[in-house]
C-alpha positions in Angstrom: 27.5 -0.4 2.5 24.9 2.0 3.8 24.4 3.6 0.4 23.7 0.2 -1.0 21.2 -0.6 1.7 19.5 2.7 1.2 19.4 2.1 -2.6 17.9 -1.4 -2.1 15.3 -0.1 0.4 14.3 2.7 -2.0 14.1 0.3 -5.0 12.0 -2.2 -3.1 9.6 0.3 -1.5 9.0 2.1 -4.8 8.3 -1.4 -6.4 5.9 -2.2 -3.6 4.1 1.1 -4.0 3.8 0.6 -7.8 2.6 -3.0 -7.4 -0.1 -1.9 -4.8 -1.3 0.8 -7.2 -1.4 -1.6 -10.2 -3.3 -4.3 -8.2 -5.7 -1.6 -6.9 -6.4 -0.3 -10.4 -6.7 -3.8 -11.8 -9.4 -4.5 -9.2 -11.7 -1.8 -10.8 -11.9 0.2 -7.6 -10.2 3.3 -8.9 -12.3 6.5 -9.2 -10.6 9.7 -8.2 -7.0 8.7 -7.9 -7.1 9.6 -4.2 -5.9 6.2 -3.1 -2.7 6.2 -5.2 -2.0 9.9 -4.3 -2.4 8.9 -0.6 0.3 6.2 -0.8 3.4 7.8 0.6 6.9 6.4 1.3 8.9 8.1 3.9 12.6 7.3 3.9 15.0 7.5 6.9 18.6 6.5 7.3 17.5 3.3 9.1 14.6 2.3 6.8 11.4 3.4 5.2 7.7 3.6 6.0 4.8 3.1 3.5 1.6 4.7 4.6 -1.8 4.9 2.8 -5.5 4.4 3.2 -7.0 1.4 5.0 -10.6 1.7 3.7 -10.1 -1.1 1.2 -10.8 -3.6 3.9 -14.4 -2.5 3.9 -16.6 -1.2 6.7 -18.4 -2.8 9.6 -22.0 -1.8 10.5 -22.3 1.2 12.8 -21.6 4.7 11.7 -23.0 5.8 8.4 -20.4 7.0 5.8 -20.6 10.5 4.4 -23.3 10.7 1.7 -21.3 13.2 -0.3 -18.4 10.7 -0.7 -20.8 8.0 -2.0 -22.4 10.6 -4.4 -19.0 11.5 -5.8 -18.2 7.9 -6.2 -21.5 7.2 -8.1 -20.8 10.1 -10.4 -17.3 9.1 -11.1 -18.4 5.5 -11.8 -21.2 6.7 -14.0 -23.8 4.9 -11.9 -27.4 6.2 -12.2 -30.5 5.4 -10.2 -32.8 2.9 -11.9 -35.9 4.9 -11.1 -36.3 8.0 -13.3 -37.5 10.3 -10.6 -34.8 9.4 -8.1 -31.9 11.9 -7.7 -28.4 10.7 -7.5 -28.1 12.3 -4.0 -31.1 10.2 -2.9 -29.4 7.0 -4.2 -26.2 8.1 -2.4 -28.1 8.6 0.9 -29.7 5.2 0.6 -26.4 3.4 -0.1 -24.7 5.3 2.8 -27.6 4.3 5.1 -27.4 0.7 4.1 -23.6 0.6 4.6 -24.2 2.2 8.1 -26.7 -0.4 9.0 -25.1 -3.6 7.5 -21.5 -2.7 6.7 -20.0 -3.9 3.4 -19.7 -7.5 2.1 -16.3 -9.1 2.9 -16.2 -10.7 -0.6 -16.1 -7.2 -2.1 -13.1 -6.1 0.0 -9.7 -5.8 -1.7 -6.6 -6.7 0.3 -4.0 -5.2 -1.9 -1.5 -4.6 1.0 -1.6 -8.3 2.0 -1.4 -9.5 -1.6 1.7 -7.3 -2.3 3.6 -7.2 1.0 4.0 -10.9 1.5 6.3 -12.7 3.9 8.2 -14.0 0.8 8.7 -10.5 -0.5 9.9 -9.3 2.9 12.4 -12.2 3.1 13.6 -11.4 -0.4 14.3 -7.8 0.6 16.1 -8.9 3.8 18.2 -11.4 1.7 19.3 -8.6 -0.6 20.3 -6.4 2.3 22.0 -9.2 4.2 24.0 -10.2 1.2 25.5 -6.7 0.9 26.1 -6.4 4.6 27.8 -9.9 4.8 30.0 -9.0 1.9 31.0 -5.7 3.4 31.6 -7.4 6.8 33.8 -10.0 5.2 35.8 -7.3 3.3 36.3 -5.4 6.6 37.5 -8.5 8.4 39.8 -9.4 5.5 41.3 -5.9 5.6 41.7 -6.1 9.4 43.4 -9.5 9.2 45.7 -8.3 6.4 46.7 -5.3 8.6 47.4 -7.6 11.6 49.5 -10.0 9.4 51.5 -7.2 7.8 52.1 -5.4 11.1 53.8 -8.4 12.7 
């Protein structure tokens, strides 16, 4: 019974991870592969935990993000300054400053976790596990009743 539960949990969490990566990549946000490499599933005997980056939800105004990260992103995306004399590092600084001042636009945020890990999907996983556990319980009760009946 527990082996079946573990198998189902592993299958489902690996499928969730694959779906998150596929949705993320389909959204055109992929640059370095850091997002998908950062998604980790930790398995325990009583369940599993999926962990990863939360930066897809955007950024509120306040602290300026690191300019180097923006510069790397610009290079990976092949984005160049429109003014000939402007360096890519200058463009990165200006973008970082603007994000620090105004945050990012909500309409550009990607909610891959919410789109993949839905209440319906969670219920489907619970239904699969419950079905196995109920069947195992019924089998155990049946064996116990048979033992009681034959021991009389």
